[in-house]
Structure formats: C-alpha cells, structure tokens
C-alpha positions in Angstrom: 89.5 -56.9 146.6 90.4 -54.5 144.1 88.5 -54.9 140.6 90.2 -52.8 137.3 87.7 -52.3 134.5 89.0 -50.4 131.4 87.0 -46.9 130.9 86.8 -47.8 127.5 85.0 -50.8 128.3 82.3 -49.1 130.6 81.6 -46.3 128.1 81.1 -49.1 125.2 78.7 -51.0 127.4 76.9 -47.7 128.7 76.8 -46.5 124.9 75.3 -49.5 123.3 72.6 -49.6 126.3 71.9 -46.1 125.5 71.1 -46.6 121.5 69.5 -50.0 122.5 67.2 -47.8 124.2 67.5 -45.0 122.4 67.9 -43.0 125.6 68.2 -39.2 124.4 69.2 -36.0 125.8 72.6 -34.8 127.5 73.5 -37.3 129.3 73.1 -39.6 126.5 75.5 -36.7 124.1 78.2 -36.9 126.9 78.5 -40.7 127.2 78.7 -40.8 124.1 81.3 -38.3 123.5 83.5 -39.7 126.6 83.3 -43.2 124.9 84.5 -41.5 121.6 87.3 -39.6 123.3 88.3 -42.4 125.2 88.3 -44.3 122.1 90.0 -42.0 120.2 93.1 -40.7 122.8 93.0 -37.1 120.9 95.7 -34.9 122.6 92.9 -33.0 125.0 93.4 -36.8 126.8 95.2 -35.7 129.7 92.7 -32.7 130.9 90.0 -34.8 130.5 91.5 -38.1 132.0 92.4 -36.1 134.6 88.3 -34.9 135.3 86.9 -38.0 134.9 89.6 -39.3 137.5 89.1 -36.7 140.5 85.2 -37.0 139.4 85.9 -41.0 140.2 88.2 -40.2 143.1 85.1 -37.5 144.5 82.5 -40.4 144.1 84.7 -43.3 146.2 85.4 -41.0 149.0 81.7 -41.0 149.5 82.3 -44.9 150.7 
C-alpha cells in the first residue's frame, strides 16, 4: 500500500512544530525556507524540487 502526502502539508506541519517548540538553528531555517518555497512555487521550483525528490529517493533506497 502506498500513501501519498503533499510536501507542502508535511513542511507546514513541521514548520508549526518548529515554531511551537521554539526550535532554532540551521535545521529549522532550512525547514521554514522549504515550506515557503513549496508554498510560493517560484521560478526556482524545478531545481529545488528535483533536489528534494532525489534526497527522498536516496532515503527510500535504504529500505
């Protein structure tokens, strides 16, 4: 069974958790940047989307 979840939804939830727990540091900054990026859908969407997709494929290859 395959479950598909929107990256905007995932980054949105993670951003809310980061803000609520007052997480700081580079990880939280990258998380909030990605959430804003995927929400806005700027012209740089394709290269960053490819990077995130390749990272997800990399993580899935460990299965």
